[in-house]
N, C-alpha and C positions, 0 to 999 in steps of 0.2 A: 504494500500500500504506500502510495506517495504521501509525504508529509510536507505541508506548507506552513512555515513560520511567518506570520504576517504582522506588519505594523510595528515592529520593534526598532530599536537603535542598534545597528550592528557595530560591534567593537572588536577590532583586531589589535595587534601589537603596534600598528603604525597609523591607524586612522579610525574615525567613528563616523557613521552615516546612517541615515534612515533607509530601510530597505526590507525586502522580503527574501526568504530563502526557500527554494523548493528542493526537496530531497526525494530521490527515487532509486531503488535498487542499491541502497547502501551508500550512494554518492550524492554530493551536492551537484544538482544539474542546472540550476539557474539562480542568479542573484540579481535583484532589481527592485524597482519600486512599482507596486501595482500589478504583480504577477497574477495571471489567471489561475483560477482554482481548478485543477484537473478533476475529472469525475471520480468520485469515491475517495478523494484525498482526506487525510486527517488534518484539519486546519487548527493551528495553535495561534490564538490571539495574543500577540506579544506587546500590545499597546502599553506604553508606559514602562516597558522592561528593556533590558539589554540582552543582546544575542551575541554569544561569544563562542570561540572554539572550546570544545571540551577540554577539561584539564588533563595534563599528563603528569603523572607522578613517576619520576625516574629512579625512585629508590624505595622498593618494598621488599619484604621477605614473607611471602605467604607459605605456610606449611613448612617452615624451616626447621630441620633437625638441628638443635643447638643446645649445648650445655646440658646434655642428658635428657632433654625432652623435645617436644615438637610444638612450634607455634600453633595457637589454638584457632587461628583463622586459616582455612584452606583457601585454594584459589577461587572457589565459588563464593564463599561467604565474604572473603576479603574484597573481591572485585564487585560484588553486590553492594557492599558498603560504599565503595568508591563511587559507583554510579549514583547512589542516593545523594552524594555530596557534590556531584557535577564533574567528577573525574572519570574520563572515558577510556583511558589507556594507562597501563603501568609498565615499567621495566623492572623486572624482578632479577634475582641472582641465582645462578647455578654455582654451588660452592662444593667442589670436590674435596674429599678428605685428602690429606697428604699421601701421595702414592696412588690415588685413584685415577683411573683413566678419564680424561676430560670428556671424551665423546660419550662414554657410558654414563657419566654424571649428567651430561646434557640431556641424554635420552630419558633418564629417570625423571628429571624435572619436567620435561615436556609431557610425560605421562601424567604427572601430578597436576599439571596445568590444564589438561583437557576440559575439565568442567568450568573453566573460567567464564564469567558472564561478560567480561569486557576484554578488549584486545590487550595483548601482552607481548613483551619481548624479554630477552635475557641478556644481562651482562654475565660473563663467565669468569669466575675467580681463578687465579693462578696461585696455588698454594704450595707448589713444589716445582722442581725443574729437572728435566732430563730431555733426551732427544725426542721422546714420544710427545712430550708437552709442546715442544717446538713444532712438530708436525701437526698435532691436533689443533693448534691455534689456526693453522692455515685451513684445515678442513672446516672448522667452525665459521671462519670468515667466508670462505668461498662456497661452501655447500649449505650452510644453515643461516647465513645472514646475521652473524654476530659481529658487531664492529666495536666492541668495548670489552676490556678485560680488567677485572677488579683485583686489587692487591691489598691485603690486610697487613698493615705495619704493626698491628697489635695482636693480642692473643698468643703470647709465647707458649710453646709446647703444644699448640694445636694448629691453627691455620695461618700463623704469622709468616709473612714473606720477608726474609732478610734481604740485604743488599745483593747477595749472590743469586737471588731470584728476581729482584726488581730490575737489575741491569739487563740480563738477557731477555726478559719479558718485554721491557720497554723497547729494546732494540727490535725485537720481533714484531711488535706493534707497528713500528715505523715501516718495516718491510711489507706488512700486510695491509696497511691503510686502516688500522684500527686505533682507537684511543685508549691509553691506559687510564684507569681510575684508581684512586687510593683512599683507603681509610687511614688517615694520618694521625697515629699516636705511636710514640716510641714504646714498643712492647717490652723492651728490656727494663726501661725505667718504671713502667707500670708494674711489672712483676716485682721489682725490687721494693717499690713503695707498698704494694699489697702485703708483702711478707713482713715489712717493718711494722705496719699498722696491726697486723694480726699478733705479732710479738708483743705489742703494747696493749693487747686486749681490746682493741677497737674492732668489733666484729659486725656491727650493724650497718644499715644503709648509709649512715652518715660518713662512713669511711670511703664509700665509693668515689665521691668527687675528690677526696683527699689523695687518693691513689692515682688520680688522673688530672693533675693540675694543668692550667692552661699552657704552661711551657712545654709539657709533654707533646701537646698537639702542635705547637709552634715549631719545635725542633723537627718533628717528622715531616711537617709540611715543607719546611726549608730544604730538608734532605731530598725529598721526592722531587721538588721543583728543580733542584740543582742537578740531580741525576737526569731528569728529562731534558734540561738545557744542554748538558754535555752530549747527550745522545741525539738531540735534535727532534725530540718527540713532543707533541702537545700533551697536556695533562688535565685531568678533571679530578678535583678534590671533592669528595662526598662529605656531607654533614659538617661543614665548617661551623664551628661553634665558638671560636675565640677571636678576639682582636689580634692575638699573636699570629694565628694562621692567616687571617685576612691581611695583615701587614705584609706577610711574605708573598701572598698572591698579588697584592697591589704593587709591590716593588717589582716583581717579575713582569707584570703586565706593562709597567711603565717603561721597561726596556724592550718591549715588543715581543716578549715570550708569550706563546699561546697557552695560557693557564686559565682554566675555568673553575668556578667555585659554586657549590650548592649549599644552601642552608635549609634547615628544617623549621617548620612552623613552630614546633615546640621550643626550639632554642631561641626563637625570636620573641617569645612571650614569657617563658618561665625562667626563674633563677634557682640557684642551688639551695635556697631556703627550704625547698620541698623535701630535702633529705633530713631536715631537722624535725619533721612531723613526729610527735610522740607515738602516733599510731604506726606500728611497724609495717603493717600491710600497705598503708598509704605511702610511706616513704619508699618501701621496696618496689611499689608499683611504678615509681619514677626512675628506677635504675635502668639506665641505658648507657651506651658508650658511643661518642663522648657524652659525659654527664651534662646536666644543666649547669650553667656557669654563674659565677658571681655577678651581681648587678653591675651593669655598665657594659658588659659584652653584648647585650641585646641591642643597645643603641648603635654599637659599632656595626653589627650585622645589618641593621636597617640602612645605615649609611652605605654599606657595601652594595646593597641592592640598588640604592638610589644612584650611586656613581657608576654602576655597571661592572664593578669588580667582582660581584657575585651575580650570577646569571639565572640561576634556577632555584626553585623551592621544592622540597620533597617532604616525606614524612618518616622514612625508615620504618614504616609500619611493620612491626614484628612483635606480636602480642602473646603474652603469657598470663594466665589467670592466677588468682591469689594462691591456689594450692600449688601451682608450679613455682611461683616466686618463693614459696615457703621452703623450697629445697635449700635455700641459703639462710635459713633462720639463724644458724649459729656461725655462719661464715659468709660475709658479704660477697666474696669472690665466687660463691656458688649460686648467687641469685641470677636467674636467667635474664639476660640483658634485652630490653626492648619495651617500646610503648606503641600506642595506636596513633591514628591521625588521618588515615586515608579518606575518611568520610568528612572530616572537619577542616581540612587544609584550606579549601577554597573560601569557605565562609570566614574562617579566622583571618585569612590574608586580606579579605575584603574589609572586615571590621577594623583590623588594626593597621591595614595599609591604606586603603582608599578612604574609608570614613575618617581616619585620623590625619589625612593629608600627607601621608608618607609616600604614597604611590598614586599616580594617575590611573585611570581605568585602563589605558593602553599599556602602561607598565605592568599592571596586574596581569593582563593577558600574556605579556611577554614572560614574566617570571613564573607563572603557573602552567604555561602551555608551550608557547611558540619557541622560546629559547631552547627548551629541552628537545623539541622536534628538530631544530636546526643543528644543535651540537651532535645529536645522535642520528642525524641524516635521514629523518623521516618527514621533513618539511618539503613541500607543502601538503603532502598527503595527510599529515596530522598538524595540528596547531594553526590551521588557517580556515578561512571561510571562502576559499576560492572554488570556482566551478571545477569539478573533477576531484576535489578532495573528499576524503571519507566524511560521511554525514555524521560526524561527532560534534554535537552542539549542546550548549547549555543556555537555557533561557533564564535570565537572572532577574529576580525580583529584589531590587535594591531597597525596598521598604519592608520586605518580609522579615520576620523575626523568628528566632529559634533559640531555645535554651539547651545547650549541649548537656547530655547526660548519658551515662552508661545504661540507664533504664530504657532509653528510647533509641539509642544508636543501633546500627544494623550489624556491627561486628560481634563476634562470639566472645570477646574479652569482657570481663566483669568490672573494668575500671576505665575511666577516661581522664586523661591528664588535663582536659579543659572543662571538667565537671562544673556545672553551674554557671558557666559563662554564657551570657546572652549576646547573640550576634545579630546584627541588622544587615541583611544581604544574604539571600539563600536561593538555591535553584528552584524555580517553579516546575521546570521540565528539563529532563536530560534525554538527549537523543543519541543513541549509540548504533553505528552502522545503519542509520536510517530508521531505527525503531525507537519509539517512545518508551523508555524503560523507567522513567520517574515522572509522575504527573501529580502535582498538587499534593505531595506527601504520600503517594501510593507507589510502591515499588513493584514493577512487573518485569522480572528478569528470567532468563532461561539458561540453565546450565549448558555449557558448551557453545554458547553464542559467540563468545570471544574468539578472535582469530590470532594466530601467531604472527608477530610482526618481524619480517626480515628487514634488516637494516644494512644497506649497502656500505661497502668500504669507501674510502676517499682516495682512489689511486692517483688522480692528477695532483691533488694537494700534497700527497706524501712523496711523490717524485721530487717535488721542489724541496720539501722538508729534508729528504734524504740528501739531496745535493748540498743544501746549506749545512747539514751536519758534517758532510765530508769536508766542506770548506771551513768548518769550525767558526761560522759566523752566526750572529743572532737571527732568529726566525722573524720574518716579516710577512708572513702569508696569512691572509684572512680567509675564513671559510665563506 
């Protein structure tokens, strides 16, 4: 059935204008003013509302096996929650165990993701290195459309990638036209501080941020950036949470280095006081890595978005219920790391960004959708309202209100880090692949409706990057 969105103000990353959008067979087929209504079309009256590209969350972990348990949102429940909040695509993570074949891990995750209600792609983590990893990266890029590889600089003794993994993997990314991404925390320092805190008898959630101070992130960000610079690779830093890491990104970008930064909705709003909650369950529910930071870092992150030194917003949606968090009751290092957010990111960013004057509507679209599509090479298929793009659209009621609560959200998790926050600005309709899946508070999703997103490599750009690396000169290539 065709869907006509009529009478709204269309908002993209670079302009706003009055218009209608006609969707058919999963695509945007016409954009204009006063479009005719096809016979039998579902007509959405968007008068007085904004019509924007559906959100893209480039950092989620659905159904993740982690720290002795499995995240309680699977791909169906997690993407259903995303659609309820106006996010129509996610990029999740394949995380092989050290020694595990990358292709086998990828195929396992693809099987888990089949029930997804929204479109999804994968970053693939490089957690170890040998000749098979070198070859599997090429297969993933050329056969399966993976153009980004994740590197955890934290989690010593598990999935941490030391420099002797980062260097060959970054170099392989350059050869293949893929972009390396990093979780920037110095894993050796984190492990040392964790052990010192436990020796001091500090075992509760309050120890978590103490074991991962801002400098731990700043050092790792600096090291990753300089490795990328030496090799001639672009770099994407996930969940930037500190002024320290942002300063490293800003400095590198000022020299022309292609470094991209992502921040989380939670890190923009919350500070480390959440770990002082006398209720252990509440404090533990906020345990994630990097942790929420001391007051002051939040303002720096907003400035990063405003200046363009941070380009994307995400959630790191990785949820564990109270009984799972309780695994670390006597040892904070055993609390499964992760919080929710995939349903709330868009509204929280509108409330604290647009409504507070920190972001324009066009900047909102850029940081919640278009920039991620551009960086990961799925623009204009995603993140745009162009004819021929996927019909992933959110109709936004800027006057609509919602109070966020675990009692009413669509995730399986029993806690919400934004609990009790009232937001003004909510989706009245979400359209995914041309189907209305959220309408005035009612969710109508189908397991398996989501499609796998192949993301092409960047061969032309990387030929230039490789040449510049050989010449040992600064990069000056724009995507």
